[in-house]
N, C-alpha and C positions, 0 to 999 in steps of 0.2 A: 535501470541502472545495474550493471554487473557489480556485485559486492563480494568481498572475501573476508570472512570472519576467521579464517585460518590460512595457513601458508598454502600456496598453490596457485593454479590458474583459474580465472573465471571462464565462463562460457564465452566463446568468441561472439562479437557483434559483427554481423555481415554488413558491409557497406555497399552502396550502389555506385559502382565504378563508372557508370555511364552518364551521371548527371554533371552539369556544368554550372558554375565552377566546381572543382572537386574538393575544395577546402573542407576540412573536417575539424571541428573544435573538440578537443579531448580535455576534460576537467576531472581531476581526482580530488575528492573531499574526504577528510578523515572523520567528520561527524563526532566530535567530542573525544577523539582519541588523544589521550594526554600523557601516556607513559609507555614504558617498555620499548622505546625506539622503533616505532612503526617504520616499515620499509616496503616500497613497491616499485614496479617498473611497468610501463605500458608498452606493448609490442604490437606491430602490424605485420600482415602477411600479404604478399603478392599472389599467393597460390589460390587456386579455385576452391572455394568452400563446398562446392557441389560435386567435386570429383570423388572417386572411390579411394579411400585410404585403408591401410591395413587394419588399424584399430580406430583411430579418430582423427578428424581434421585438427582439433586443438593440440593433439600430441604429435602428429606427423607432418604438418605443414611446416614450411620454413618461416620462422618468426624473427623479426628484427626490432631492436629497441628504438623507441621514438626519441629523437633528440630532445633533451629538456625534460624528459619524464623517466629518467633512469635512476634507480636506487635513491628514492626520495623519502622524506619523513615529514612533509608538510603538504598543505593544500597547494595545488598548482595546476597550470594549464599549458597546453601547447596546441599548435595547429599543424595538421598534415596538409601540405599544399600540392600534393601529388596523389594520383589515384592509388588506393590500396583496396584489397579485397575484404579484409576484416581486421579488427583490433581486439585485444584482450588485455586484462589486468593480471599481472603476476605479482602476488603478494609474498614477500620474503618473510615478514613478521607483521601481523595485523596490529600489534600493540595491545593496550588495554585501556579501559575507560570509555569506550565508545560502543555503539551498536552498529552492526553491518558496516564495518569500516576496514579498509578504505572502500570507497565507491567510485566507479568510473561513469561519467556522463559523456555521451557521444552525440554531437549535434552536427549534422551534415548540411552544408549549404547547397544552393542550386535548385533549379526547377527542372523537372523531367518532363 
């Protein structure tokens, strides 16, 4: 599970765009985070994670916010029902009172 204990981006989680169905469950949990107004956004990219980028895929790919997982401060989930190449967690404020929080769990459906 990618986790952010400070502001910034987690490492991208590369998805398998070829499995069917393409549904991907995204769950963010705060694990005891109780104060300091935690805030995070989950993003996805349609760009190839194996292409050559000037500095890094995480920094230079095009990233779009996942509907329902934007600027949140609570445990929540959403599902991508379209193929994406990768997802990442962007933490604006990790809050206090928890450990390794927030955390993003990614569960991809389908059989390849």
